[in-house]
C-alpha positions in Angstrom: 10.1 -17.6 0.3 7.2 -17.7 -2.1 8.3 -16.7 -5.5 4.8 -16.5 -6.9 3.8 -13.8 -4.4 2.1 -10.7 -6.0 1.4 -7.2 -4.8 -2.3 -6.4 -4.6 -4.3 -3.6 -3.0 -6.0 -5.0 0.2 -9.7 -5.6 0.2 -10.0 -6.1 3.9 -7.4 -3.8 5.4 -7.9 -0.4 3.7 -8.6 3.1 4.7 -8.6 4.8 1.3 -7.7 2.6 -1.6 -5.9 -0.3 0.2 -2.4 0.5 -1.0 -0.8 0.6 2.4 -2.7 -2.5 3.5 -1.6 -4.4 0.4 2.0 -3.4 0.9 1.8 -4.5 4.5 0.4 -7.9 3.5 3.1 -8.3 0.8 5.9 -7.6 3.3 4.1 -9.2 6.3 4.3 -6.2 8.5 1.8 -4.2 10.5 -0.2 -1.9 8.2 -0.1 0.9 10.8 3.7 1.0 10.3 3.4 1.4 6.6 0.7 4.1 7.0 3.0 6.1 9.4 6.0 5.8 7.0 3.8 6.9 4.1 2.5 9.9 6.1 6.0 10.9 6.9 7.0 10.6 3.3 4.1 12.8 2.3 5.0 15.4 4.9 8.8 15.6 4.2 8.6 15.3 0.4 6.5 18.3 -0.4 3.6 16.2 -1.7 5.5 13.7 -3.7 4.4 10.9 -1.4 0.8 11.8 -2.1 1.4 11.6 -5.8 3.1 8.3 -5.3 0.1 7.0 -3.4 -2.3 8.0 -6.2 -0.1 6.4 -8.8 0.1 3.2 -6.7 -3.7 3.2 -6.3 -4.0 3.2 -10.1 -1.2 0.8 -10.9 -1.6 -1.9 -8.2 -4.5 -4.2 -9.0 -7.2 -5.1 -6.5 -6.8 -8.6 -4.9 -9.2 -11.0 -6.8 -11.8 -12.6 -4.6 -10.9 -16.1 -3.5 
């Protein structure tokens, strides 16, 4: 396991801000799965999931160009 791994917003796999794509890259899972889970969280949490997405979009940095 790489201990120097960092969470970034995705530059290549994004629909809005790249938060779900970045989380999927970090955990090495399919981004569609993360997007579906996030959509379910938004629907069943009365909008708290949307607020969490906006906060994550502000807090999580964009991946620097390599």
